[in-house]
N, C-alpha and C positions, 0 to 999 in steps of 0.2 A: 249358576247352572239351572236352577229351578225356573228362572225367567225365560228359558228357551221353550218351555212347554206350557200348554194351557193347563188350567187346574185339573181337568179330567184326565189329561195325558199324564200329568205328574202323579196324580192319585193312582192311576193304573200301574205305573212303574213302581211306586212305593208299596202298593198292596199285593203285587204279584208274588214276591218272595214268600210271604206268609201263606198265601193261597196255594202255592206250590208245595209247601210243607204239608198242608192238610190233604192235598190231592195225593201226594206220594204216600202218605200214611194210609189213605183210604184205598189206594190201588189194590192192596191185598188185605183182606179181612184178617185181623189178628186178635189175640187176647189183649186185655187192657194193659198188661205189663209190657208187651211188645210195642203197643201203640204209644205208651209213655216214652219208651226208649227211643222210638223213631221221632217223636216230637222233640225230645231233648237234642237229638242229633240234628234235626232241622234248625233248632235254635242256634246251635253251634255253627251250622253252615251259614246262617244269616249273619252271625257275628263276624265271620271271615270278611264280610264286606267292609268292616271298619278299617282294615289295613290293606285293602285292595289298591293297586296302583292307579286304577281309574278314578278320576274325579267324580264321574257320574255314579259309579257304584258306591263310593264313600258318601256322596250326598244322599242317595236313596237310603243307604243304611242309616245315616244320621236322622233322616226324617222318620223312618220306620221306628227307630229307637225312641224318638221323642213321642210318637203316637202311642207306643205300647208301654212306655215306662211309667211306672207309678212310684213316685219317690217314697211313698209310705210302705211299700211292699218289697220284701226281698225274695218273693216266690218266683219260680220260673213259670212261664205261661203254661196253662193246662194243655195236654195233648187233645187234639180234636180230630174228628172224622166227619165226613158229610153224611147227613141223614139219608140222602138219596145219592148213593155213590156214582151211578151212571151220569146223572144230571150234574153233580158237582164236578166230576172229572171233565165233562164236556165243557162246562162253563170256564174252568181254568184254562183249558186248551184254547178256547175262543179268546180269552183275555191275553194269553201268550201270543197268539197271532196278531191281535191288535197292538200289543207292545212291540212286536217285531216291525210292524208298519210305522209306528211312531219313531222307533229308533232309526229305521232306515231314512226317514224323512228329516229328522232333527238332530240326531246325535252325531258326534264325531265317529268315524268308522271304528277307531280303536276303543272308544267307550261302548259302542253298540256290541262289539265282540266281547268285551270284558263283562258287560251285563249278562249277555247270553251264557257265557261260561259260568258266571256266578250262579245264575238260576239253575243251570244244569248240574252244577256241583251240589247245590242245596238238595235237589231232588235225588241225586245219586247217593248222597250221604244218608238221607232218610231211608232209601231203599236198602242200603247195605247195613243199616244199624242193627237189625234183629233178624235172626233166622226164623223162617216160617215153616211149619210142618214139624216133623220129628216128634220125639217123645222124651219127656223129662230132660230136655237139653241135648239129646243125641240126635244126630241126623238133621234133616231139614235143609232148606235152601237159603243162602244168604240173600239172593235176589230171585224172586219168583218170576215165572213167565208173565204174570199180570203186572208186576212192577216193571219188568223189562219193557213190556208193551207201552206202559205209561211213559217211561223214560224216552223211548223211541218217538212216541207221539209228541212229547214236549219238545224234543230236539227238532223235529220237523216243523212244529208250530213256530219255533223261534227263528228258524232259518229264512 
Protein backbone atom coordinates (compact mmCIF):
# COMPACT_ATOMS: atom_id res chain seq x y z
CA UNK A 1 0.00 0.00 0.00
CA UNK A 2 2.71 2.45 1.02
CA UNK A 3 4.58 1.94 -2.24
CA UNK A 4 1.76 3.63 -4.19
CA UNK A 5 2.69 6.97 -2.64
CA UNK A 6 5.77 9.16 -2.53
CA UNK A 7 7.34 9.62 0.89
CA UNK A 8 5.79 13.08 1.27
CA UNK A 9 2.36 11.85 0.19
CA UNK A 10 2.46 8.94 2.63
CA UNK A 11 3.63 11.19 5.46
CA UNK A 12 0.75 13.56 4.69
CA UNK A 13 -1.80 10.75 4.95
CA UNK A 14 -0.22 9.37 8.12
CA UNK A 15 0.15 12.72 9.89
CA UNK A 16 -3.29 14.11 9.03
CA UNK A 17 -5.31 12.15 11.63
CA UNK A 18 -3.21 13.48 14.51
CA UNK A 19 -3.32 17.01 13.08
CA UNK A 20 -7.10 16.78 12.80
CA UNK A 21 -7.36 15.84 16.48
CA UNK A 22 -5.33 18.91 17.42
CA UNK A 23 -7.36 21.13 15.07
CA UNK A 24 -10.71 19.84 16.33
CA UNK A 25 -9.51 20.39 19.90
CA UNK A 26 -8.36 23.89 19.01
CA UNK A 27 -11.54 24.90 17.14
CA UNK A 28 -13.22 25.81 20.44
CA UNK A 29 -11.13 27.21 23.28
CA UNK A 30 -11.86 25.13 26.37
CA UNK A 31 -10.50 24.54 29.83
CA UNK A 32 -7.68 21.98 30.22
CA UNK A 33 -10.01 19.20 31.45
CA UNK A 34 -12.19 19.48 28.34
CA UNK A 35 -9.12 19.63 26.13
CA UNK A 36 -7.82 16.39 27.65
CA UNK A 37 -11.24 14.75 27.21
CA UNK A 38 -11.25 15.80 23.56
CA UNK A 39 -7.69 14.57 23.05
CA UNK A 40 -8.56 11.18 24.49
CA UNK A 41 -11.62 10.98 22.24
CA UNK A 42 -9.40 11.78 19.26
CA UNK A 43 -7.02 9.01 20.27
CA UNK A 44 -9.97 6.59 20.35
CA UNK A 45 -11.13 7.85 16.95
CA UNK A 46 -7.71 7.21 15.48
CA UNK A 47 -7.65 3.71 17.00
CA UNK A 48 -10.84 2.88 15.08
CA UNK A 49 -8.59 2.81 12.00
CA UNK A 50 -7.08 -0.41 13.30
CA UNK A 51 -10.24 -2.38 12.46
CA UNK A 52 -11.45 -0.41 9.44
CA UNK A 53 -12.44 -2.41 6.36
CA UNK A 54 -10.13 -0.28 4.20
CA UNK A 55 -6.59 -1.55 3.67
CA UNK A 56 -5.45 2.06 3.28
CA UNK A 57 -6.94 3.18 6.60
CA UNK A 58 -5.47 0.16 8.39
CA UNK A 59 -2.04 0.80 6.84
CA UNK A 60 -2.13 4.49 7.79
CA UNK A 61 -3.21 3.59 11.32
CA UNK A 62 -0.41 1.02 11.63
CA UNK A 63 2.20 3.53 10.48
CA UNK A 64 0.83 6.21 12.79
CA UNK A 65 0.81 3.76 15.69
CA UNK A 66 4.45 2.86 15.04
CA UNK A 67 5.44 6.55 14.83
CA UNK A 68 3.77 7.43 18.10
CA UNK A 69 4.22 4.33 20.18
CA UNK A 70 6.86 4.25 22.84
CA UNK A 71 7.32 0.70 24.10
CA UNK A 72 8.65 2.06 27.40
CA UNK A 73 5.54 4.15 28.14
CA UNK A 74 1.98 3.23 29.01
CA UNK A 75 0.81 6.86 28.94
CA UNK A 76 -1.74 8.26 26.52
CA UNK A 77 -0.47 11.09 24.32
CA UNK A 78 -0.94 14.52 25.86
CA UNK A 79 -3.79 16.70 24.64
CA UNK A 80 -2.57 19.51 22.43
CA UNK A 81 -3.83 22.73 20.92
CA UNK A 82 -2.23 25.08 18.42
CA UNK A 83 -0.44 28.12 19.84
CA UNK A 84 -1.87 30.15 16.96
CA UNK A 85 -5.34 28.65 16.43
CA UNK A 86 -6.19 30.44 13.19
CA UNK A 87 -2.91 29.51 11.52
CA UNK A 88 -3.05 25.93 12.84
CA UNK A 89 -6.60 25.35 11.61
CA UNK A 90 -5.76 26.85 8.21
CA UNK A 91 -2.70 24.60 7.87
CA UNK A 92 -4.70 21.47 8.73
CA UNK A 93 -7.38 22.35 6.20
CA UNK A 94 -4.68 22.95 3.57
CA UNK A 95 -3.17 19.53 4.35
CA UNK A 96 -6.63 17.96 4.13
CA UNK A 97 -7.07 19.46 0.65
CA UNK A 98 -3.67 18.11 -0.40
CA UNK A 99 -4.60 14.68 1.00
CA UNK A 100 -7.82 14.75 -1.03
CA UNK A 101 -5.81 15.41 -4.20
CA UNK A 102 -3.41 12.56 -3.39
CA UNK A 103 -6.29 10.19 -2.67
CA UNK A 104 -8.10 11.13 -5.88
CA UNK A 105 -4.96 10.49 -7.91
CA UNK A 106 -3.64 7.33 -6.28
CA UNK A 107 -6.08 5.55 -3.97
CA UNK A 108 -8.74 3.06 -4.91
CA UNK A 109 -12.06 4.95 -4.78
CA UNK A 110 -13.34 2.88 -1.85
CA UNK A 111 -10.11 3.50 0.09
CA UNK A 112 -10.31 7.25 -0.59
CA UNK A 113 -13.89 7.31 0.71
CA UNK A 114 -12.99 5.23 3.77
CA UNK A 115 -10.05 7.52 4.60
CA UNK A 116 -12.25 10.63 4.32
CA UNK A 117 -14.92 9.04 6.51
CA UNK A 118 -12.31 8.01 9.09
CA UNK A 119 -10.85 11.53 9.26
CA UNK A 120 -14.34 13.02 9.53
CA UNK A 121 -15.27 10.63 12.32
CA UNK A 122 -12.09 11.46 14.22
CA UNK A 123 -12.92 15.17 14.06
CA UNK A 124 -16.56 14.57 14.97
CA UNK A 125 -15.61 12.40 17.93
CA UNK A 126 -13.37 15.15 19.25
CA UNK A 127 -16.00 17.86 18.73
CA UNK A 128 -18.65 15.83 20.55
CA UNK A 129 -16.42 14.71 23.42
CA UNK A 130 -16.95 17.58 25.86
CA UNK A 131 -19.61 20.22 26.30
CA UNK A 132 -18.46 23.81 26.05
CA UNK A 133 -20.00 26.65 27.97
CA UNK A 134 -22.43 26.06 30.78
CA UNK A 135 -21.67 26.22 34.46
CA UNK A 136 -20.53 23.42 36.80
CA UNK A 137 -21.49 20.79 34.27
CA UNK A 138 -24.95 22.19 33.53
CA UNK A 139 -25.95 23.45 30.12
CA UNK A 140 -23.42 24.11 27.43
CA UNK A 141 -23.25 22.82 23.90
CA UNK A 142 -22.03 19.40 22.79
CA UNK A 143 -20.79 20.85 19.47
CA UNK A 144 -20.26 24.60 19.36
CA UNK A 145 -20.70 26.78 16.27
CA UNK A 146 -16.88 27.06 15.98
CA UNK A 147 -16.51 23.27 16.08
CA UNK A 148 -19.35 22.83 13.58
CA UNK A 149 -17.67 25.33 11.27
CA UNK A 150 -14.39 23.39 11.46
CA UNK A 151 -16.18 20.09 10.76
CA UNK A 152 -17.87 21.63 7.71
CA UNK A 153 -14.60 23.12 6.45
CA UNK A 154 -12.83 19.79 6.93
CA UNK A 155 -15.55 17.94 5.05
CA UNK A 156 -15.28 20.43 2.19
CA UNK A 157 -11.48 20.18 2.15
CA UNK A 158 -11.61 16.39 1.91
CA UNK A 159 -14.24 16.36 -0.87
